[in-house]
N, C-alpha and C positions, 0 to 999 in steps of 0.2 A: 504494500500500500504506500503510495507516494504522498508525502505531506508537502503541500505547496503554500508558501507565504505570499502575501500580496504586497509586501513592502519592497522597496528598492534594495538591491544587495550592496553590501560593502565589500570591497575587494580584500582588505586586510583586517585581521582581528586585532584591534587595538583598543585602548581605553576610550578613545574618541568615538568608537562605534557602538558603545553600550546602549545608546538610545535606539539604534537600529535593531537591536536584539530584544527590545522590550516585549514584543509579542511572543517571543520564545520563552523568556523568563515567566511571563504570565501563563503560558501554556503549561509549563512544568508545574507551576504553583497550583493551577487549577486541577491538574490530574492528581497531585498529591492530596489536595483537599477532598476530592471524590474518593480516593482510596481510603482515606482516614474515616470516611463515613460508611465504609463497607466492612463486613465481618473480617476480622483478622485471620480467621481460619478458612475464609472463602477461596474459591478457585482463582478469582482475579488477583487478589493480593498474594497468593502463593506463586502465581506466574509472573507477577510484576512487583517483586519485593523492593524494599528501599535500596538495596544494593544496585539493582538495575536502574532505578530512578536516579541514583547518584551518577551512574555512568552517563545517562542522558543529560543530566544537569551539567556535568563536566564537559560534555561535548558542546553544549550550547555556549559555555564559557570560553572554550578554546577555539572552536572552529570559526572560520570566516563566515559572515552572514550569507554570502553567496553559496557556500557549501551547505549551509542549513536549508536554504531555499530549494536547492536541487537534490538534496540527499534523501535517502530512504530512512524510514523510522519504523520501530517495532509496531506491527499491526495492532497489538493489544493496546499500546499506548495511544495510538490514533483513535482506536475505537472508544476508549474511555473518555478521551478529550471531547468527543462529538456526541456523547450521550449524557442525559441527566441521570440523577440517582434512581429515579423510578425505573428507567430503562435498564440500568445496570443491575438493579435488584431483580427484575424479571429475568434478565439474562442468567444470573447466578441460580435463580430458582429452576429455570429450565435445564441448566447443566446438572443440577442435583437430581432432578426428575429423571432425566435420560440415564444418568449413571445408575440409578436404582433398577432400571429395566434392562441394562446392558450386561452381557456376559463378560465384557471387557471394558470396565469403567475408565481405565487409564486412556484407552483409545478415544474416549469421548472428549477428554479435556486437553489432550496433548497439543492440539492446534494452538492453544493459548500461548505457547512458548515459541511460536513461529518467529524466525529472525527477520530483520528488516526487508530482505529481498525475497522472502518466502511467502509472497502474496497468494500463490496458488494453494499452499498448505493452509493458510488462514481462511481463504474463501471457501475451500472444500470443507473444512471443519465447521465453519459457521453455517454453511448450507445444510450439511447433514444434521447439525443440532436443531435447526429450525424445522426441518422435515420430521425428524423423530419426535420432537416436542409437540408438533401439530397433531400427528397421528395419535400419540398417547393421550393428549388432552381432549381430542374431538371424537374418539371412538370408544365404544364400550366393549369392543371385541377383544378376544384373547390376542395379545401382541407380545412378540419377543424382539429384542434389539440385538443385532450382531449375532444372530443364531447361525449355527454352522450347517452347511449342506453336507451330503455324504462325502464329497471330495475334499472337505476341509475348509473351503472358502466360506466367507462370512458376509452374506448380503446384509444391507443396513437394517431392514425390517422384515419380519414375517407377521402377516396379519391374517387372522382367521375370519373369513367372510362367507356366510351362508354355507358353512360346512366345508369350504375349500381354503387351502393356504394360498395366499397371494404374497409374493416376494417383491420388495422394493429395493432398488439399488440406485444410489445417488452418484453423480459425477459432475465435474465442472469443466467447461471448455473456456479457458481464459486467454490471456495474451500469449502469442507465440514468442519464441526466443527472438525472432526477427523484430517483432513489435517492440520488445523491451530494449533490444540493442539500438534500434533507431531512436527510441525515446531518450535513452541515455546520451547518445551523440547530440541530440537536439538540446538537452539540458546543459551539456558542457559548453556548447556554443552560446547558449542564452546567458551564461555567466558573464560573457564579454559583451554581447550585443542583445539588449532586452527587446529590440524591435524585431528580431528574427521570428519567422512564423514556421510552424510545423506543417509541412505539406508532403503528402505521400500519394504515390511514389515520388521521390525527389532526392535531394542531395543527402538526406540522412539514411537512405537505403543503399546497400551494397549492390554491386553489379549483378550478383547471382541471387538476389532476393526472390523468393517465390511469391511473396505478398507485398502489399495488399492485393488480393485477387479473390473474386467470387468463387473461382474454381479451386483455389487453395483452401478456402473456407470449407468447401464441400469435402475435400480430401481429409482435412483435419477432423471433421465430424465423423467420417468413417473410422478413423484411427481411434477416436475417443470411444465410440460404441464398441468396436472390436476389442479394445483393451479390457472391457467388461465381459464380452461374450467369449473371448478366447485369447488371453494374453499370449503374444508371440505366435498366434494361430494354433494354440494348443487347446482344443476343446475340453481336455481333461481338467484344465485349470479354470474353467468357466466360473464366473461369479453369479450366474443365474441358474435357476432350477431347470433340469431337463424335462420334467414331467408335471410341473405345476405352473400356474400363471405368474408372469413376471412383469413388473412395471419399471421401466428405466426413466429416471428423473434426471434431466440434464439442465444445469444452470449455465447460461451463456453469460459470463462475467468478465468482460473486457473493459478495462479502464482507458485504453488507448486507441480503440477503433469501434465503430458501430456494428460489431459482430452480430449482435442479436437480430439486427434487421437485414442481414445478408441473405439474398436469395439462395446462396450456396448451401445454407442450412436446410432449406426446404428441398433443394435438389437431392441432398443426401438422404433425407427422410423418405422421399419418393422411391429411391432405389432400395433402401434398406427394407422397406415394408412392401416391396413389390413381389411378384411371383417369380422368384429366382431359381435357376439361371434363366436369363431372358434371351439368350442366343447372341445376336450381334451386339457389339458394344454401342451404347447410346451416348451421344454427346449433345449438349444443349447450346445452340447458337455460338459455336466456336470452331476454329479451324480443325480439320480432320486429324492433325497431329496430336491434338490434346484429347485425352479420354478420361472422363470422370464417371464412367459406369462403375458399378460395384465390382463386377468381375474383372474389369481392367485394373482397378486399384488393388484388388486382392493379389493379382499376379505381380504387379509392380512391388507391392509391399513384401511379398514372399521372397522375391529376388533380393530385396534390400536386407531382409532378415537373414537370408542365407549367406550373404556377403559378410554379415556381422557374426556369423557362426551361431546364430540364435535359432536357426531352423534348417532342417534338411529339406531341400527343395523337392526331392523325390517323395518324401513323406507328405509334403503339402499337396503334391499332385494326386497322391493316392487318396487323400482325405478331402479333396476340393469340394465335392458335392456336399459333404457333411459340413464343411466350414461355411460355404455360401448359404446354407440353409439355417445357420444358427440364429439369424434374426427372427425366425419363426417361433422361437421360444419366448419372444416378447409379445405379451398381450396388448401392450400400449406403450407409447413413449410420450412423456409430458415434458415440454420445453419451458424453461423459466428465463425471463429477462432479469438476471440477478436472482432475486428471491420472489419475484412476482410471476405468476403463470402467464406465459405468452400464448401457448396453444397446446392442445393434446391431440394425439393421433391414435386411433384404435387400429390394431393390425388385423386386417381382414384375411391375411394369409398365415396367421398364426396356427401352430399345431392345435388340434381340437382340445387337447388336454391343457394347453397353455392359453387358450383364447379367453377374451373378456368381452362383455357386452358394452354398448354405449351407456347403458344405465350404470354399469360398474364405473366406467370412466368418468361419468358426470359426478358420481359420488366421490371419487378420488379428488376431482377438482374442487369439490365443495370442502372436503377435509383439508386439502393443502392450500386453500385460499386464505386461511387465517394466519398468515405469517406474522409473527410478533413485531411489535413496534420497533424494537431495537435493531431489526434487520432492514428497516425501510429507509 
């Protein structure tokens, strides 16, 4: 999470620039006061103890204001600074609630210790917390959090619905490494020239950049979904049930691009939920040399994994029809713009034992629409 100040930067950290840092001194003091109002044994204060606050205060004292403006800050520190005590109290209450239902309580709270540039770890942890808390508080059904499948993987939620188990798995599609690198280059230039504008594609992208591109967004979506269906194309390590309904919850959480509005996300969903394999590769409004079909991406990704010694290409070929059929295990996919539901898709091509009705999907949207205020 990037903290940006609105004040003009000072180039050197000297006694004369102390007034320029007043907003940072106030920020540290504000966070300390909020922490003092929270339980000393609570998860927030355990993850953000006084020793860490002293490190942040020392950084404010020593670093040039320009570095403070362009630098990364601990996500929990930023989170506390932007919420009131009521929000933070609700946040801690939800953490405790989910921990009581989880078979692995430590995994519920470990995102609180995310380092300054671990924004994906923070966003993923917060998204999972919101989803788990919503389901626990808004359903009266039997529910288990982080319950194990026979292969040992642990989907986020198992919910009993009308005599059937429904498994929920959360994931976050955030900024790409290219997005972050381009942003960092921009912020370095902005230290010197405040008038510079961030334009992409442009001078802050490298010559071999794959994005920003609608087609690249589509391919990233494939990778995110298959990381859950079959990590490194190994169905035996799937994080979804092979014989009960699964709902994949995807949060599009990009702070540096309008990813949630990208048509590439919809293209990927069209392919993932289609009756595969579809025969000829399909490409949407693009030169023939580019292929964003699911089958085309699977072949490309398999070769890449093979080159990294993460997959035997022969084994991939032997299991191709099994791998391309894995999306049939998904009864529905619900896409979030951050923490707010953007849209839901029922999978009409799901396996019969994994299928869900529109009524089921509407019920899930109702349950998951009550995102707590601290995540808004």
